[in-house]
N, C-alpha and C positions, 0 to 999 in steps of 0.2 A: 419801709414801714416806719411810721413815727413811734417815738418812745412810749407814748401812752398805750397805743394798741399792742406794742410788743410786751409791755409790762402786763397788761390784762391777759394776753395769751399765755405768758409764762406762769401767771398765777393759776390759770386754769389747768395747765399741765403739771404743776407742782402739787396738786391735790393728791391725797393718798391713793385714790382709786386708779390713777394712771400708772401702769406698770412700764409701758414703753410707747414711744411715739417716734415714727420716722417719716419724713417727707423729703422726697428728692428723686433723683434718677436711681434706678435699681439695676444692679448687675449681680453676677454670681459672687463677686468679691464683697459687695455690699451685703448681700444675703448672708454670707458667712459671718461677717463682722457684727451685723445687727443681731443675727441669731445667737452668737456667743453672749452678747449683752442680755438678750432675752432670757437665755438659760440661767444666767446669774440672778436676774431679777425675779424669775419664777421661784427660785429657792426660798425666797422670803414671802412671796405672795400667794402661791398655789397651796391648796389644802392637802394634796397628796401627789404621789408619783404618777398616778393615772391622769390626773388633771394636767400635770406638767407635760406628759407625753402628748396628750390630745391637743393642748394649746400650741405646743411647739410644732406638731405635725401640720395643724391648720395654718399656722404662720408661714411655714415653709411652702406649702401648697399655694397660698395666696401670693407670696412674693414671687414664686416661679410663674404664676399666671400673669403677674405684672410684667415680668421679664419677657415671656413668650408672646403675650397677646396685646400688651399695651402699646399705645402709639406715643409719639413725642408729646411732651407736655407743653405747658405755656411758657416755660422759662428756657433761656438759651442753655444748650447742653454741649456735650463734647462735639468736636468738629469731624471726628472720624466716621467711617461708614457704619460702624457697629454702634450706633447711637443707642444708648439704653432707654428704656421706657420710664416715664415719670409715674410715680405712685405715692400713696400715703398709706401707712399701716399703723394701727393703734391697738394696744392691748390694755384693757382696763378691768378692774376688779369691781364687782357689784354684788354685795351680800353673799359672798362665798362662790359666786360664779365668775367666770372670766369671759369677757367679750373680746373677740378678735375682729376688727373692722378694717377693711382695706378699700381703697378707691384708686382707680386709674382711668385714663382716657382710652376710649376705643372708637373705632369708626362705625358708621351706620350699620354695615353688614354684621359686624361683631355684636353690636348692641341688640339687633334683632335675634341673633343666635343665642345670646346670653339670656334674653328675656324668656325665650322658649325653654331653654335648659333649666333655668331657675324656677320657672312656674311648674315644670314637671317635677323637679326634685322636692319642692315644697310639699307636694301631695303624697310623697312616698313614705311608707312605714319603714321602721328600722330593718325588718325582715326583707322587704322589697329592695331597699338600698343594698343590703348585703348580697342578695341574688343578682342585682344589676351589676355590682362590682365584680362578682365572680364571672358573669357573662362577658364583661368587657375584658377581663384578664385573659379569657380563652379566645376572644375574637380579635378582629383587626380594629385599630383606632379609627375614629372618624377621619374622613379625608380633609376636614378643616383643622384637625388637631396637629399641634406641634409637639405632642407628647403621646401618652398612652390613653388619653381620653378618660382618665381616672380622677383627675384633680378635684373637680367639683363634687363628684360622687364621694370621694374620700372625705372632703370637708363636711358634707351632709351627714355621712356615717358617724363622724367623730363629734358632731355637734349634738348637744342634749336637747336643743329646741330646734324647730324648723328654721332653716336659713331665711334671712330676710335680705332684701336687696332693693336698690333704687337705681334707675338709669335716668340721668338728667342731661338734656341737650345743653351744650355750652354756647351755642350760637355761631360757631365757626365750622360747622359740619362735623364736629366731634361730639361725643357723649362721655359723660363721667359716670362710670359704673362703680357702685358702692355695694359691698356685701358684708353681712355680719353673721358670725357664727358664735354660739354661746356654749361654753363647756362648764 
């Protein structure tokens, strides 16, 4: 990256509304380290303890989704068999609200599944989301899930606005999935 573009990028991220930004390969160790930094940053940016808890919970769910479901990114990564997924996470402050935005690469099948799940979650009321969450706690996870199938539901429950998302083809058979939750 040339210095002029790097400088412009740094100026954008140094604005007051950006609480945290991370881009790179994601692992449980990275999640823990970036999570610790986010907790410290939220102390001065969040309006109350509830907002801190909700933002942090959404952040953790999104990072775990990158770890579990993302595919290799565009950059060279570790050479071992447990290659972590590439993702981007950003937390920003906007007029007292906090936006948590994440993006990662997924394959075609996962992109279709995410589109279906996100479209469904966007139409649900808070009461319906709470009931769906309870049902999933009592039931078995989806056979495509690498967790308890609760992550996106939990993100939708904690968000004060409906989730927004975009899935963009990257031209190499992969898709870049972006999701935004607001608290």
